[in-house]
Structures are given as structure tokens and as C-alpha cells.
C-alpha positions as CSV (number, residue, x, y, z in Angstrom):
1,M,21.0,12.8,-9.8
2,I,18.6,14.3,-7.2
3,R,15.7,13.9,-9.6
4,W,16.0,10.1,-9.3
5,V,15.8,10.0,-5.5
6,P,12.0,9.5,-5.3
7,N,12.2,6.6,-7.8
8,I,15.2,5.1,-6.0
9,L,13.2,5.2,-2.7
10,S,10.3,3.5,-4.4
11,F,12.6,0.7,-5.7
12,F,14.1,0.5,-2.2
13,R,10.6,0.0,-0.8
14,I,10.0,-2.9,-3.2
15,L,13.3,-4.5,-2.1
16,L,12.5,-3.9,1.5
17,S,9.1,-5.6,1.0
18,F,10.9,-8.9,0.1
19,I,13.4,-8.5,2.9
20,F,10.5,-7.9,5.3
21,V,8.8,-11.2,4.2
22,I,12.0,-13.1,4.7
23,M,12.6,-11.7,8.2
24,F,8.9,-12.1,9.1
25,F,9.0,-15.8,8.2
26,C,12.2,-16.2,10.1
27,K,10.1,-15.0,13.0
28,N,12.4,-12.0,13.6
29,F,9.6,-9.7,14.4
30,T,11.8,-6.9,15.7
31,L,13.8,-6.7,12.5
32,S,10.6,-7.1,10.5
33,L,9.1,-4.1,12.4
34,F,12.2,-2.0,11.7
35,I,12.3,-2.9,8.0
36,F,8.5,-2.2,7.7
37,V,8.9,1.2,9.4
38,V,11.8,2.1,7.1
39,A,9.7,1.0,4.1
40,A,6.7,3.0,5.3
41,L,8.9,6.1,5.8
42,S,10.3,5.7,2.3
43,D,6.7,6.1,1.0
44,F,6.4,9.4,2.8
45,F,9.8,10.7,1.8
46,D,9.6,9.8,-1.9
47,G,6.4,11.8,-2.3
48,Y,7.6,14.6,-0.1
49,I,10.9,15.0,-2.1
50,A,9.1,14.8,-5.4
51,R,6.6,17.5,-4.5
52,K,9.2,19.7,-2.6
53,L,11.7,19.7,-5.5
54,N,9.0,19.5,-8.2
55,I,10.5,16.5,-9.8
56,C,7.4,14.4,-10.5
57,S,7.6,12.0,-13.5
58,K,5.1,9.7,-15.2
59,F,7.3,6.8,-14.3
60,G,7.5,7.8,-10.7
61,A,3.8,8.5,-10.5
62,M,3.3,4.8,-11.5
63,L,6.1,3.3,-9.6
64,D,5.2,4.8,-6.2
65,P,1.7,3.3,-5.9
66,V,3.0,0.0,-7.3
67,A,5.6,-0.1,-4.6
68,D,3.0,0.8,-2.0
69,K,0.7,-2.0,-3.2
70,I,3.6,-4.5,-3.1
71,L,4.5,-3.6,0.4
72,I,0.9,-3.7,1.7
73,S,-0.1,-6.8,-0.1
74,M,3.0,-8.8,0.9
75,T,2.6,-7.7,4.5
76,Y,-1.0,-8.6,4.8
77,A,-0.6,-11.9,2.9
78,S,2.2,-12.7,5.4
79,F,0.0,-11.8,8.3
80,Y,-2.7,-14.0,7.0
81,Y,-0.3,-16.9,6.3
82,A,1.0,-16.6,9.9
83,E,-2.6,-16.5,11.1
84,F,-2.2,-13.0,12.6
85,T,-5.1,-11.6,10.5
86,S,-8.3,-13.0,9.0
87,L,-8.9,-14.0,5.4
88,Y,-11.6,-11.3,5.4
89,L,-9.2,-8.5,6.2
90,T,-6.5,-9.8,3.9
91,T,-9.0,-10.2,1.0
92,L,-10.3,-6.7,1.5
93,V,-6.8,-5.1,1.6
94,I,-5.4,-7.0,-1.4
95,G,-8.7,-6.9,-3.3
96,R,-8.9,-3.1,-3.1
97,D,-5.3,-2.8,-4.3
98,L,-6.0,-5.2,-7.2
99,L,-9.1,-3.2,-8.1
100,I,-7.1,0.0,-8.3
101,L,-4.3,-1.6,-10.4
102,F,-7.0,-3.1,-12.6
103,I,-8.5,0.3,-13.3
104,V,-5.1,1.7,-14.2
105,L,-4.2,-1.3,-16.4
106,I,-7.5,-1.1,-18.3
107,C,-6.8,2.6,-19.0
108,L,-3.3,1.9,-20.1
109,I,-4.3,-0.9,-22.4
110,S,-7.3,1.0,-23.8
111,N,-5.4,4.3,-24.2
112,V,-7.9,6.0,-22.1
113,Q,-6.4,9.3,-21.0
114,M,-6.7,9.9,-17.3
115,K,-5.0,11.6,-14.5
116,F,-5.1,9.0,-11.8
117,S,-4.3,10.7,-8.5
118,P,-4.7,9.2,-5.1
119,L,-7.9,10.1,-3.2
120,L,-7.7,11.6,0.3
121,S,-9.6,8.5,1.5
122,S,-6.9,6.3,-0.1
123,K,-4.1,8.2,1.7
124,I,-6.0,7.9,5.0
125,N,-6.6,4.2,4.3
126,T,-3.0,3.5,3.6
127,T,-2.0,5.3,6.8
128,I,-4.5,3.2,8.8
129,Q,-3.2,0.0,7.1
130,L,0.4,1.0,8.0
131,I,-0.5,1.8,11.6
132,F,-2.3,-1.6,11.9
133,A,0.8,-3.4,10.5
134,I,3.1,-1.5,12.8
135,A,0.9,-2.2,15.8
136,L,0.7,-5.9,15.0
137,L,4.5,-6.1,14.5
138,T,5.2,-4.2,17.7
139,C,3.0,-6.6,19.7
140,K,4.8,-9.6,18.1
141,S,8.2,-8.1,18.6
142,V,7.7,-7.4,22.3
143,S,5.5,-10.5,22.9
144,I,2.5,-8.5,24.0
145,N,-0.8,-10.4,23.4
146,I,-3.5,-7.7,23.1
147,S,-6.5,-7.7,20.8
148,L,-6.2,-5.5,17.7
149,D,-9.8,-6.4,16.7
150,M,-11.0,-2.8,16.9
151,L,-8.1,-1.5,14.7
152,E,-8.8,-4.4,12.3
153,W,-12.3,-3.2,11.9
154,V,-11.1,0.3,11.3
155,V,-8.8,-1.0,8.6
156,S,-11.7,-3.0,7.1
157,L,-14.0,0.0,7.0
158,S,-11.5,2.4,5.6
159,T,-10.5,-0.1,2.9
160,V,-14.1,-0.7,1.9
161,Y,-14.8,3.0,1.9
162,S,-11.7,3.9,-0.2
163,G,-12.4,1.1,-2.7
164,I,-16.0,2.3,-3.2
165,E,-14.8,5.8,-3.6
166,Y,-12.4,4.7,-6.4
167,V,-15.2,2.9,-8.2
168,I,-17.5,5.9,-7.9
169,R,-14.8,8.4,-8.9
170,Y,-13.6,6.4,-11.9
171,R,-16.9,5.0,-13.1
172,W,-16.6,7.2,-16.2
173,I,-13.9,4.9,-17.5
174,K,-16.6,2.3,-18.2
175,D,-18.4,4.8,-20.5
176,E,-15.1,5.8,-22.1
177,L,-14.3,2.1,-22.9
178,F,-17.7,1.2,-24.4
179,K,-18.3,4.3,-26.6
């Protein structure tokens, strides 16, 4: 049973993503913040448990990043819809995630063998994106009106850097596909 805990946490994160959106659009920012923090922590704990107990699986290796992308994309799309963030930032965040999913999908469809592991820049970028979301939700939940422009720029730069690093790291896939 314990070997399923990381995957259960990833599924839980997907479920929490939908609950987050509902609470967010009900303007319950305090509950939205709590749900988002729990979802973000589930991301940390599913990876930690999988590594600590050496129970990594192919399915889990695919489910975890998909759950992350769902959480981040739904969060940033919600922020944009509520006019809390710019179209620019939302497009960068969701576009980078779609780029990564596209690379993985192309490899799966084409039977290109690859070990697709997250880059350090990607882990840092995800952390920065989560911090921004928590900061924004905290401001909304306690009705503080401060500018998060500087943090938004940090999110933008880390997102662009991480996306470029993925393109550079996995450019060999293009050669593999067109042999």
C-alpha cells in the first residue's frame, strides 16, 4: 500500500487544483490559499516519499509533473481571469508547461527513448511560481494591496530561462525524430 502514496498524493493535487479554482472564484481567498499550500506541499511530499522509500514508478514519474502542470496552469489562468496577473505572465507560465508536455508527448508518440528528468532550473522555477502564487493569495486573503511586480518579473525571467534550458537540453529529440 505504501508504494501508492506518491501517486495518491499526485491525484490528490489534481483534485485540489479543481477545488482551488472553485474556492478562488467564490472569492474565498483564505480557503484558496490554504488549498493551494496543501497542494504545493503534496508536490514536495510525493517526491520526497518516492525517493526516500525508493518507490519510483514510470506512471508516477509521468503523473507527478502532469499534476504540477495542472495546478500551476489552473492557478495562473485563474489569476489572469480575475485580473490579478498579466496576460504576458500567464502566457509564459502556461506556454512553458505546454512546451514541456509537447516534448514528452512527441517522444511517447514517436517511441523516442528518453529519460526525462526535471532540470534544476525547472525545480527553482516551480518554487518561484509557487511562492508568487502564495504571496498573491496571501495579499488577497488579508486584503493587503501591495505591488508584486518585482516578484512577477522574477517569475517571468525564471520561466523563460527554464523553458530555454529545456529546449537546449532536449534539442537532440529533433535529430532523433528526423533521422
